[in-house]
C-alpha positions as CSV (number, residue, x, y, z in Angstrom):
1,X,-3.3,1.6,3.3
2,X,-2.6,2.3,-0.3
3,X,-2.4,-0.6,-2.4
4,X,-0.8,-0.6,-5.8
5,X,-1.2,-2.9,-8.5
6,X,1.7,-3.9,-11.0
7,X,2.1,-6.2,-14.0
8,X,5.4,-7.8,-14.2
9,X,6.7,-9.1,-17.6
10,X,9.8,-10.8,-16.2
11,X,8.5,-13.3,-14.8
12,X,4.9,-12.8,-16.0
13,X,2.6,-11.9,-12.9
14,X,0.3,-9.5,-11.5
15,X,1.4,-8.2,-8.1
16,X,-0.4,-6.2,-5.4
17,X,2.1,-4.3,-3.3
18,X,1.8,-1.5,-0.5
19,X,5.0,-0.1,-2.1
20,X,5.1,2.9,-4.4
21,X,6.6,2.4,-8.0
22,X,10.1,3.7,-7.0
23,X,10.5,1.5,-4.0
24,X,8.8,-1.5,-5.4
25,X,11.1,-1.3,-8.7
26,X,14.1,-1.3,-6.2
27,X,12.7,-4.3,-4.1
28,X,11.8,-6.4,-7.1
29,X,15.1,-5.8,-8.9
30,X,17.4,-6.6,-5.8
31,X,15.0,-8.6,-3.5
32,X,15.6,-8.6,0.2
33,X,19.4,-9.3,-0.1
34,X,21.0,-6.1,-2.1
35,X,23.6,-8.3,-3.3
36,X,21.4,-9.9,-5.7
37,X,20.5,-8.0,-8.8
38,X,18.2,-8.9,-11.7
39,X,16.1,-7.6,-14.6
40,X,12.8,-6.4,-13.6
41,X,10.2,-5.2,-16.1
42,X,6.8,-4.0,-14.8
43,X,4.0,-1.6,-15.2
44,X,1.8,-0.1,-12.7
45,X,-2.0,-0.7,-13.3
46,X,-4.8,1.6,-12.6
47,X,-7.1,-0.1,-10.5
48,X,-10.2,2.1,-11.9
49,X,-9.2,0.7,-15.6
50,X,-12.3,-1.0,-16.8
51,X,-12.6,-2.5,-20.4
52,X,-15.1,-4.9,-21.9
53,X,-12.1,-7.3,-23.0
54,X,-11.1,-7.9,-19.6
């Protein structure tokens, strides 16, 4: 199973998901009900990223 990590700006959250970016974006913007719509701003986080400040 591949796990993807996303940083969401609206609302602020760190999310781990099994969905790749395209599918995650669609689900995150519409939810499980396709009639609802909302803003979704998120970035995929590289799980191998390391920095002394984090």
